[in-house]
C-alpha positions in Angstrom: -29.1 -38.5 89.1 -30.3 -34.9 89.1 -33.7 -33.7 88.1 -32.6 -30.8 86.0 -31.3 -30.2 82.5 -29.9 -27.4 80.4 -31.2 -26.4 76.9 -29.3 -24.1 74.6 -28.5 -23.3 71.0 -25.2 -24.5 69.6 -24.2 -24.6 65.9 -27.7 -23.5 64.9 -29.4 -26.5 66.7 -31.0 -26.8 70.1 -29.0 -29.0 72.5 -30.1 -30.7 75.7 -27.7 -31.8 78.5 -28.5 -33.7 81.7 -26.2 -34.1 84.8 -24.2 -31.1 83.7 -20.7 -30.1 85.0 -18.5 -27.1 84.1 -14.9 -27.8 83.2 -12.0 -25.7 82.2 -9.5 -27.0 79.7 -5.7 -26.4 79.9 -6.2 -23.8 77.1 -8.7 -22.0 79.5 -11.8 -22.9 77.4 -14.9 -23.3 79.6 -17.0 -26.4 78.8 -20.4 -27.7 79.7 -20.2 -31.4 79.9 -23.0 -33.9 80.4 -25.3 -36.5 78.9 -27.4 -35.9 75.7 -30.6 -37.6 76.8 -31.8 -38.3 73.2 -28.6 -40.2 72.2 -27.6 -41.3 75.8 -24.1 -40.1 75.0 -21.6 -38.0 76.9 -21.1 -34.6 75.2 -19.2 -31.4 75.8 -19.8 -27.9 74.5 -17.6 -24.8 74.6 -19.5 -22.0 76.4 -18.1 -19.3 74.1 -19.8 -21.0 71.1 -23.3 -21.2 72.7 -25.7 -18.9 71.0 -28.2 -16.9 73.2 -29.3 -17.9 76.6 -28.9 -21.2 78.5 -32.2 -22.4 79.9 -32.5 -24.5 83.1 -35.5 -26.7 82.8 -36.9 -29.7 84.8 -36.3 -33.2 83.4 -39.5 -35.1 82.5 -40.4 -37.8 85.0 -39.6 -41.3 83.8 -41.9 -44.2 84.4 -41.6 -45.5 87.9 -40.5 -42.2 89.5 -42.8 -40.7 92.1 
């Protein structure tokens, strides 16, 4: 797994995604897809609905990582 995550505002809330990929739908919408680390669920977000900047931040180290 990667060591980075993205943080951004979406629907007036801050969202966090790990292991992010960019996808394009058949309707030509651009999506960020990845794992929400708080819920441990797969999520997708349309890029045109993101508010403000997307921040690239390091993931916190988990126990046992050196």
